[in-house]
C-alpha positions in Angstrom: 29.4 -58.7 110.0 32.1 -57.5 107.5 33.5 -54.1 107.1 36.0 -52.2 104.9 37.3 -48.6 104.8 39.6 -46.5 102.6 40.7 -42.9 102.2 42.4 -40.4 100.1 44.1 -37.2 100.9 43.6 -34.3 98.3 45.1 -30.8 98.0 41.6 -29.0 98.3 40.0 -27.5 101.4 37.5 -29.6 103.2 34.7 -27.2 102.4 35.5 -27.5 98.7 35.4 -31.1 98.6 32.1 -31.3 100.8 30.6 -28.9 98.3 31.0 -31.4 95.6 30.2 -34.7 97.5 28.1 -33.5 100.5 24.7 -33.5 98.7 23.0 -36.8 98.9 22.1 -36.8 95.3 25.6 -35.5 94.1 27.1 -39.0 93.2 26.7 -38.4 89.4 28.7 -35.2 89.8 31.8 -37.1 90.7 31.4 -40.9 90.4 31.1 -42.0 86.7 29.9 -45.5 87.8 26.5 -43.8 88.9 25.2 -41.8 86.0 21.8 -41.2 87.6 20.5 -40.1 90.9 16.8 -39.2 91.8 15.8 -38.0 95.2 12.5 -38.7 97.0 11.1 -38.6 100.5 12.2 -35.1 101.0 15.8 -35.9 99.9 16.3 -38.9 102.3 16.1 -41.6 99.6 18.2 -41.7 96.5 17.5 -44.0 93.6 20.7 -44.4 91.6 21.3 -46.0 88.3 24.6 -47.6 87.8 26.6 -47.9 84.4 25.0 -51.3 83.8 21.5 -50.0 84.2 20.9 -51.6 87.6 18.9 -49.7 90.2 20.3 -49.1 93.8 18.0 -47.6 96.4 19.6 -46.1 99.4 18.3 -44.3 102.5 20.0 -41.3 104.3 20.3 -42.4 107.9 22.3 -39.4 109.3 23.6 -36.1 108.0 26.0 -33.6 109.7 26.9 -30.6 107.6 29.2 -29.1 110.1 31.2 -32.4 110.5 31.0 -33.1 106.7 29.5 -36.5 107.0 26.7 -38.6 106.1 25.6 -42.3 106.8 23.4 -44.3 104.6 21.9 -47.8 104.1 21.0 -49.8 101.1 17.3 -50.6 100.6 17.7 -52.4 97.2 20.7 -53.3 95.3 22.2 -56.1 93.2 24.9 -56.6 95.8 25.3 -59.9 97.9 25.0 -58.1 101.3 22.4 -57.3 103.9 22.5 -54.8 106.8 24.7 -52.5 104.7 25.5 -49.2 106.4 28.1 -46.7 104.9 29.7 -43.4 105.9 31.2 -40.8 103.6 33.2 -38.2 105.6 35.5 -35.2 104.7 38.2 -34.5 107.4 40.4 -31.5 107.6 44.1 -32.2 107.7 46.7 -30.2 109.6 48.0 -28.8 106.3 45.7 -25.9 105.4 44.1 -26.5 102.2 44.1 -30.3 102.2 41.4 -32.8 103.2 41.0 -36.5 103.8 37.9 -38.2 102.3 37.1 -41.5 104.0 34.5 -44.0 102.8 33.7 -46.9 105.1 31.0 -49.6 105.4 29.8 -52.5 107.3 27.5 -55.3 105.8 26.5 -58.9 106.3 27.5 -61.0 103.3 24.5 -63.0 101.7 25.4 -65.3 99.0 29.2 -64.3 99.1 31.9 -64.9 101.5 33.1 -62.2 103.8 36.3 -61.9 101.6 34.3 -61.4 98.5 32.1 -58.9 99.9 34.8 -56.9 101.4 36.7 -57.1 98.1 33.6 -55.8 96.3 33.0 -52.8 98.5 36.6 -52.0 99.1 36.9 -51.9 95.3 33.8 -49.6 95.0 35.1 -47.4 97.6 38.6 -47.2 96.2 37.6 -46.6 92.6 35.0 -44.1 93.7 37.6 -42.0 95.6 39.9 -42.3 92.7 37.1 -40.9 90.5 36.6 -38.2 92.9 40.2 -37.2 92.9 40.2 -37.0 89.1 37.1 -34.8 89.3 38.7 -32.6 91.6 41.9 -32.3 89.6 39.8 -31.5 86.3 38.0 -28.7 88.3 41.3 -27.2 89.3 
């Protein structure tokens, strides 16, 4: 089992950030790599289309509005991993009006080394959070 995690701190309230990213179908609102998202099964499954036209299907495993966090697993994707479980969380910081967004995941590489799989998802998370930061800046 391999894992990776990254975070960014932004000058926005946790509620503001969560309003943008907290919906399970909201990835296209802040992540250019994912231009399409369709919810099914009562909002618990999202079918994503990435920029290359690949399909990614993910299931919401847990959602906590109060803690501003959700965890999901991949059901189908073109990634060389199995047993993928990822969490996206918005944390309040001591400085009022700021938030930390953390994106983490665990997975078992399949057809890739641990290092390759970690590099892939660390890149996805890092680039995704950079895109989120740009979106928040554009909204300000």
